[in-house]
GUTORKOL-135661 format. One line per field, with one value per residue (C-alpha): residue number from 0; chain; y, x, z. Coordinates in pm, 1 decimal. Last residue first. Example, Ala and Ser with C-alpha at 12.3 -4.5 7.8 and 13.67 -1.06 7.14 Angstrom:
BEGIN
selo = c(1;0)
drenfi = c(A;A)
c2 = c(-106.0;-450.0)
c1 = c(1367.0;1230.0)
c3 = c(714.0;780.0)
***
This chain:
BEGIN
selo = c(354;353;352;351;350;349;348;347;346;345;344;343;342;341;340;339;338;337;336;335;334;333;332;331;330;329;328;327;326;325;324;323;322;321;320;319;318;317;316;315;314;313;312;311;310;309;308;307;306;305;304;303;302;301;300;299;298;297;296;295;294;293;292;291;290;289;288;287;286;285;284;283;282;281;280;279;278;277;276;275;274;273;272;271;270;269;268;267;266;265;264;263;262;261;260;259;258;257;256;255;254;253;252;251;250;249;248;247;246;245;244;243;242;241;240;239;238;237;236;235;234;233;232;231;230;229;228;227;226;225;224;223;222;221;220;219;218;217;216;215;214;213;212;211;210;209;208;207;206;205;204;203;202;201;200;199;198;197;196;195;194;193;192;191;190;189;188;187;186;185;184;183;182;181;180;179;178;177;176;175;174;173;172;171;170;169;168;167;166;165;164;163;162;161;160;159;158;157;156;155;154;153;152;151;150;149;148;147;146;145;144;143;142;141;140;139;138;137;136;135;134;133;132;131;130;129;128;127;126;125;124;123;122;121;120;119;118;117;116;115;114;113;112;111;110;109;108;107;106;105;104;103;102;101;100;99;98;97;96;95;94;93;92;91;90;89;88;87;86;85;84;83;82;81;80;79;78;77;76;75;74;73;72;71;70;69;68;67;66;65;64;63;62;61;60;59;58;57;56;55;54;53;52;51;50;49;48;47;46;45;44;43;42;41;40;39;38;37;36;35;34;33;32;31;30;29;28;27;26;25;24;23;22;21;20;19;18;17;16;15;14;13;12;11;10;9;8;7;6;5;4;3;2;1;0)
drenfi = c(A;A;A;A;A;A;A;A;A;A;A;A;A;A;A;A;A;A;A;A;A;A;A;A;A;A;A;A;A;A;A;A;A;A;A;A;A;A;A;A;A;A;A;A;A;A;A;A;A;A;A;A;A;A;A;A;A;A;A;A;A;A;A;A;A;A;A;A;A;A;A;A;A;A;A;A;A;A;A;A;A;A;A;A;A;A;A;A;A;A;A;A;A;A;A;A;A;A;A;A;A;A;A;A;A;A;A;A;A;A;A;A;A;A;A;A;A;A;A;A;A;A;A;A;A;A;A;A;A;A;A;A;A;A;A;A;A;A;A;A;A;A;A;A;A;A;A;A;A;A;A;A;A;A;A;A;A;A;A;A;A;A;A;A;A;A;A;A;A;A;A;A;A;A;A;A;A;A;A;A;A;A;A;A;A;A;A;A;A;A;A;A;A;A;A;A;A;A;A;A;A;A;A;A;A;A;A;A;A;A;A;A;A;A;A;A;A;A;A;A;A;A;A;A;A;A;A;A;A;A;A;A;A;A;A;A;A;A;A;A;A;A;A;A;A;A;A;A;A;A;A;A;A;A;A;A;A;A;A;A;A;A;A;A;A;A;A;A;A;A;A;A;A;A;A;A;A;A;A;A;A;A;A;A;A;A;A;A;A;A;A;A;A;A;A;A;A;A;A;A;A;A;A;A;A;A;A;A;A;A;A;A;A;A;A;A;A;A;A;A;A;A;A;A;A;A;A;A;A;A;A;A;A;A;A;A;A;A;A;A;A;A;A;A;A;A;A;A;A;A;A;A;A;A;A)
c2 = c(-4904.5;-4596.6;-4320.3;-4275.0;-4141.7;-4479.8;-4596.7;-4338.6;-4543.7;-4310.2;-3983.7;-3882.5;-3579.1;-3265.4;-3112.8;-3172.6;-3023.5;-2686.1;-2643.2;-2477.5;-2303.3;-1944.2;-2053.9;-2232.5;-1895.6;-1786.5;-2085.7;-2070.2;-1717.0;-1822.9;-1539.2;-1261.8;-916.4;-633.0;-482.6;-406.9;-122.2;61.2;52.8;205.9;489.9;546.0;614.2;695.7;546.2;739.2;549.2;824.1;797.4;1083.3;1253.5;1134.1;1206.8;1163.1;1013.5;937.1;818.0;593.2;443.4;394.4;215.0;-12.9;-100.4;-201.1;-409.8;-585.8;-642.6;-804.9;-1019.6;-1116.8;-1232.0;-1426.6;-1603.5;-1659.7;-1834.4;-2040.7;-2139.9;-2234.1;-2464.7;-2631.3;-2674.8;-2851.5;-3081.0;-3151.6;-3258.2;-3447.1;-3792.8;-3764.5;-3682.3;-3362.2;-3162.0;-3314.6;-3007.5;-2819.7;-3126.9;-3226.2;-2874.9;-2849.5;-3191.0;-3102.3;-2770.5;-2948.0;-3213.2;-2936.0;-2759.7;-3076.3;-3117.8;-2759.3;-2642.9;-2534.1;-2726.0;-2662.2;-2296.7;-2199.3;-2373.6;-2191.7;-1857.1;-1937.9;-2038.7;-1708.7;-1513.0;-1703.0;-1621.6;-1254.2;-1240.1;-1411.6;-1158.6;-866.0;-1008.5;-1108.4;-772.2;-661.5;-968.2;-820.2;-852.2;-1123.4;-1340.7;-1255.3;-1407.8;-1729.9;-1762.9;-1715.8;-1949.7;-2257.5;-2165.8;-2163.2;-2495.6;-2671.6;-2543.1;-2642.3;-2999.2;-3025.3;-2872.5;-3119.2;-3415.0;-3285.5;-3238.5;-3585.2;-3748.4;-3565.7;-3687.1;-4043.2;-4036.5;-3893.6;-4148.2;-4454.9;-4603.6;-4454.6;-4174.2;-3928.7;-4135.6;-4255.8;-4306.1;-4077.5;-3819.6;-3889.5;-3565.1;-3597.2;-3280.8;-3089.3;-3168.1;-3055.3;-2735.7;-2667.7;-2716.1;-2470.8;-2214.8;-2257.7;-2172.2;-2411.3;-2230.4;-2067.8;-1727.0;-1756.3;-1798.1;-1491.0;-1283.5;-1396.6;-1317.2;-973.5;-902.9;-1046.5;-792.8;-501.0;-457.7;-483.5;-158.3;-80.9;-437.9;-500.9;-164.3;-240.1;-588.8;-437.0;-193.4;-471.6;-664.0;-366.4;-349.2;10.5;290.7;466.5;163.4;-170.7;-416.6;-783.7;-999.0;-1082.3;-1196.7;-1443.6;-1418.3;-1771.1;-1759.5;-1780.8;-1492.9;-1266.0;-1359.4;-1294.6;-951.0;-879.6;-993.5;-760.9;-458.4;-209.0;-73.0;46.1;314.0;439.1;705.1;929.8;865.8;1198.6;1378.6;1215.5;1360.9;1654.8;1541.5;1258.8;1506.1;1708.4;1395.6;1275.9;956.4;775.7;621.3;373.3;222.3;179.3;12.4;-259.4;-374.3;-484.4;-654.5;-847.1;-980.4;-1072.8;-1257.0;-1444.4;-1553.5;-1673.4;-1882.6;-2039.7;-2127.8;-2322.6;-2499.0;-2583.2;-2741.2;-2939.3;-3052.9;-3179.9;-3400.9;-3674.7;-3731.7;-3831.7;-3609.5;-3810.1;-3647.7;-3393.7;-3033.6;-2996.9;-3060.5;-2837.6;-2558.5;-2552.9;-2534.8;-2275.4;-2061.6;-2078.3;-1962.1;-1683.8;-1561.9;-1563.8;-1338.8;-1115.4;-1076.5;-959.4;-719.7;-571.2;-519.3;-336.7;-110.1;-22.1;24.6;261.8;489.7;511.6;597.2;864.4;1012.9;1005.2;1173.8;947.3;978.4;862.9;780.0;503.8;426.9;160.3;-149.6;-123.0;-286.4;-604.3;-642.6;-613.3;-800.6;-1118.1;-1308.5;-1581.7;-1325.1;-1105.4;-1392.3;-1576.8;-1837.4;-2057.9;-2016.3)
c1 = c(-1116.8;-902.5;-1086.3;-985.1;-668.1;-505.3;-820.9;-757.7;-468.7;-455.9;-647.0;-778.2;-596.7;-802.6;-1018.1;-1357.5;-1232.7;-1142.2;-763.2;-539.9;-216.1;-306.6;-405.0;-71.0;105.2;-52.6;63.1;393.9;456.4;461.1;650.8;517.4;634.2;478.2;309.0;663.6;697.2;400.2;565.7;884.6;694.4;494.8;803.3;1109.7;1316.8;1521.6;1395.6;1148.3;1015.4;1063.0;729.6;483.1;159.8;197.9;-133.3;-322.7;-6.7;74.7;-274.5;-259.8;74.4;-47.3;-357.8;-138.5;88.3;-207.0;-373.3;-52.5;-34.2;-399.5;-331.7;-27.4;-229.4;-517.4;-279.6;-153.6;-510.9;-577.2;-276.6;-394.4;-744.9;-589.5;-395.9;-718.7;-915.8;-631.3;-689.8;-1064.6;-1029.0;-1227.2;-901.6;-791.6;-651.4;-524.9;-354.6;-199.9;-76.1;94.0;254.6;376.3;512.0;710.7;839.9;956.0;1119.6;1314.7;1414.1;1553.1;1524.4;1162.2;917.4;558.8;601.8;823.9;586.2;287.2;461.5;530.1;166.8;49.5;282.5;142.3;-211.5;-125.4;34.9;-267.0;-502.5;-294.0;-272.0;-644.2;-782.9;-883.1;-1106.4;-1349.4;-1383.2;-1648.4;-1541.1;-1179.8;-1214.9;-1371.6;-1114.8;-825.9;-975.2;-886.3;-519.8;-555.0;-741.3;-504.5;-203.8;-359.2;-421.0;-62.9;69.3;-118.5;2.1;360.0;325.9;182.9;446.4;722.6;580.7;559.5;916.8;1050.9;859.3;983.9;1198.4;989.3;1174.0;884.6;567.7;366.0;-10.0;-100.2;131.7;179.3;269.2;615.4;747.2;457.2;589.2;942.4;805.0;590.0;886.2;1095.2;811.3;748.2;1111.8;1364.3;1544.9;1887.6;1742.7;1527.7;1839.5;1995.1;1683.9;1684.7;2054.2;1989.5;1732.0;1949.0;2223.3;2000.5;2145.9;2494.7;2428.7;2618.7;2623.6;2252.5;2161.3;2372.4;2221.4;1870.9;1964.9;2140.1;1812.8;1629.4;1894.7;2010.9;2009.3;1726.7;1511.2;1601.8;1354.0;1413.3;1414.6;1785.7;1745.6;1471.5;1133.2;1046.7;757.7;1001.8;1205.4;903.6;772.0;1114.8;1121.9;779.7;923.7;1222.3;994.2;1269.7;1068.9;819.9;1074.1;1290.4;1542.5;1369.2;1056.5;1064.7;1002.5;659.4;524.5;305.9;322.0;83.5;-179.4;-152.2;-191.7;-509.7;-484.2;-815.6;-628.2;-455.3;-792.3;-870.1;-528.7;-663.9;-895.9;-599.6;-448.4;-771.9;-749.8;-385.9;-485.9;-758.2;-507.4;-262.4;-542.3;-606.6;-237.6;-265.6;-587.1;-462.5;-152.5;-371.5;-592.7;-276.0;-174.3;-429.3;-260.0;63.3;354.9;666.4;1010.3;857.7;890.7;514.6;438.6;723.0;615.7;261.3;384.8;645.2;386.1;155.3;425.4;541.0;181.7;139.7;442.8;319.3;-11.1;180.2;379.4;61.1;-72.6;246.1;191.0;-165.4;-62.7;223.4;20.0;-270.5;-27.8;116.3;-230.3;-304.7;33.2;324.9;501.0;848.7;1008.5;754.6;598.1;354.5;509.5;347.7;23.9;203.8;397.6;95.9;-112.8;93.7;-187.5;-210.1;-148.1;-432.8;-682.4;-603.4;-353.5;-373.0;-102.2)
c3 = c(-358.6;-423.5;-610.2;-970.6;-1133.2;-1196.7;-1374.6;-1645.6;-1780.0;-2080.1;-2079.3;-2422.4;-2571.5;-2503.1;-2777.6;-2612.8;-2287.0;-2443.0;-2453.2;-2194.2;-2296.7;-2208.4;-1858.7;-1827.0;-1829.9;-1500.7;-1298.4;-1488.1;-1359.3;-990.8;-821.2;-1042.6;-930.8;-1133.8;-827.0;-707.4;-958.7;-808.0;-466.1;-608.9;-776.1;-454.9;-246.2;-455.2;-173.9;83.6;389.7;478.9;123.8;-122.4;-176.3;-435.5;-249.5;126.9;243.5;-77.7;-250.0;46.6;47.0;-330.7;-306.6;-26.9;-228.2;-523.1;-300.7;-136.7;-474.7;-602.8;-288.2;-328.8;-686.1;-572.4;-306.4;-549.5;-788.2;-493.4;-404.9;-768.6;-767.7;-446.3;-589.3;-891.1;-658.9;-466.8;-776.4;-946.7;-797.8;-859.9;-1233.0;-1300.4;-1304.3;-1634.0;-1810.0;-1503.6;-1358.0;-1692.5;-1766.2;-1426.9;-1465.2;-1815.5;-1691.2;-1419.7;-1661.5;-1897.5;-1600.8;-1521.8;-1887.8;-1904.2;-2264.8;-2224.7;-2447.8;-2336.8;-2234.9;-2528.7;-2769.3;-2619.5;-2661.7;-3027.1;-3069.7;-2919.4;-3148.4;-3448.7;-3337.0;-3296.2;-3641.5;-3797.0;-3637.5;-3768.0;-4120.1;-4120.4;-4003.0;-4353.2;-4377.1;-4125.5;-3748.1;-3732.4;-4022.6;-3941.4;-3594.6;-3721.0;-4000.3;-3756.9;-3495.5;-3697.1;-3664.6;-3286.8;-3266.9;-3508.7;-3315.2;-2984.5;-3107.2;-3229.5;-2904.8;-2686.5;-2895.2;-2868.7;-2492.7;-2436.6;-2660.2;-2472.6;-2140.0;-2266.5;-2399.6;-2071.8;-1865.4;-2051.3;-1771.7;-1485.8;-1304.9;-1310.6;-1307.1;-1605.9;-1561.9;-1853.2;-1691.7;-1319.2;-1137.5;-978.4;-1144.5;-990.5;-640.5;-724.6;-878.3;-571.5;-336.4;-540.0;-545.2;-171.1;-110.8;43.8;325.1;302.9;222.2;535.3;751.1;590.3;662.7;1024.2;1062.2;913.1;1184.0;1462.2;1383.2;1486.6;1837.7;1687.1;1495.8;1177.1;1050.8;1094.2;942.0;636.3;601.9;598.3;319.5;132.4;141.9;-9.3;-288.1;-307.8;-565.2;-380.4;-447.9;-601.1;-753.6;-678.2;-990.9;-973.4;-612.8;-702.4;-530.2;-415.6;-167.8;121.2;-17.5;-59.9;286.0;437.1;273.4;428.2;761.9;717.1;704.9;621.2;327.3;590.0;666.9;953.1;842.9;944.1;1154.4;1343.2;1013.4;987.0;1314.1;1209.5;846.1;934.4;1057.6;733.2;519.3;698.0;908.3;847.0;554.5;785.5;875.0;505.5;467.5;695.0;415.9;204.9;509.4;566.6;213.0;278.3;596.5;407.1;144.6;410.3;564.2;225.1;210.1;535.7;430.2;79.9;234.0;475.5;185.6;8.1;302.0;221.5;-113.4;59.3;-49.8;-130.6;-109.8;132.0;10.6;-35.7;333.2;454.1;217.4;354.3;714.5;619.8;444.1;747.1;989.2;757.4;720.4;1100.6;1145.5;862.4;1051.2;1356.8;1136.1;991.7;1344.3;1439.8;1140.1;1241.6;1606.4;1522.6;1293.2;1542.0;1820.8;1589.8;1545.8;1920.9;1991.3;2078.8;2416.4;2299.4;1964.1;1910.1;2250.2;2129.2;2290.6;2634.6;2524.2;2420.9;2746.5;2974.7;2718.0;2729.6;2558.0;2824.7;3099.0;2976.5;2939.6;3261.2;3372.4;3680.7;3943.1)
***
């Protein structure tokens, strides 16, 4: 039998999955469909993140694969943008109409969205950085449900399986570590010396540039501001030193690769890598905007009530907007020098077009 549109999409099954706690009102149907739609988008996000991660996690990533990674992550960004807009649909549910059925949700809560937890894990959120709510780790909350009800055990098993996967952050770091610095590759006999020389040269030029800015700033702001301006410049230089020279040699190589790509992005070989980094920065930016928009939607709908899952509601959501999964991609922006002050590229021919 040939297929058709509704069989191909499984619409008979899909359209029967909006029962909630039984015979939902029009407003509750609206609530269910909006949240189911979010979960479908989360499913696609997880698929795209895994595809991108698998490419980057390869021991050697062919240059022609980088556009595919950018493509998959770009799709995630568009989904997150759409998710932000979808909150406008949710906000057509007035507070009083939501209260008519809200109590029937207890103890169900959006905080139990295990797919959102999987996304956080897959991106690279560390356990120690995860914010707790109601005195409980969100993952512990999911584990508890899985242990108490055998029918829910599969959810915790999925979360556990995701925790055992390589994260996008780990794969990205490994890929950045292999960035050629002045033609030197990680593992080459003199690579460590060449990387250190690059970082020291970069810091010396940055130090001169920063200290030179003190006089320019004081000329415009007034000589009385010199102590405060000098203190800020010194703090910036100390932050730069910590970024360029972390104690972990592997992390130092990662930061050096990141700095090299961002500094010399006009080189043909680095054009797509730099676009990849910018796509990941946009991903994190969109995720922060998504969390912020979620918090404002919740505040508009229920104020600052206790969440149905026992959380502090809006307060908890606001805290999660502080997550930064790729901090080095933001920190490098403070380290960049103007083009005319950059160290000259050595072995520039290695970064050109093949042939």
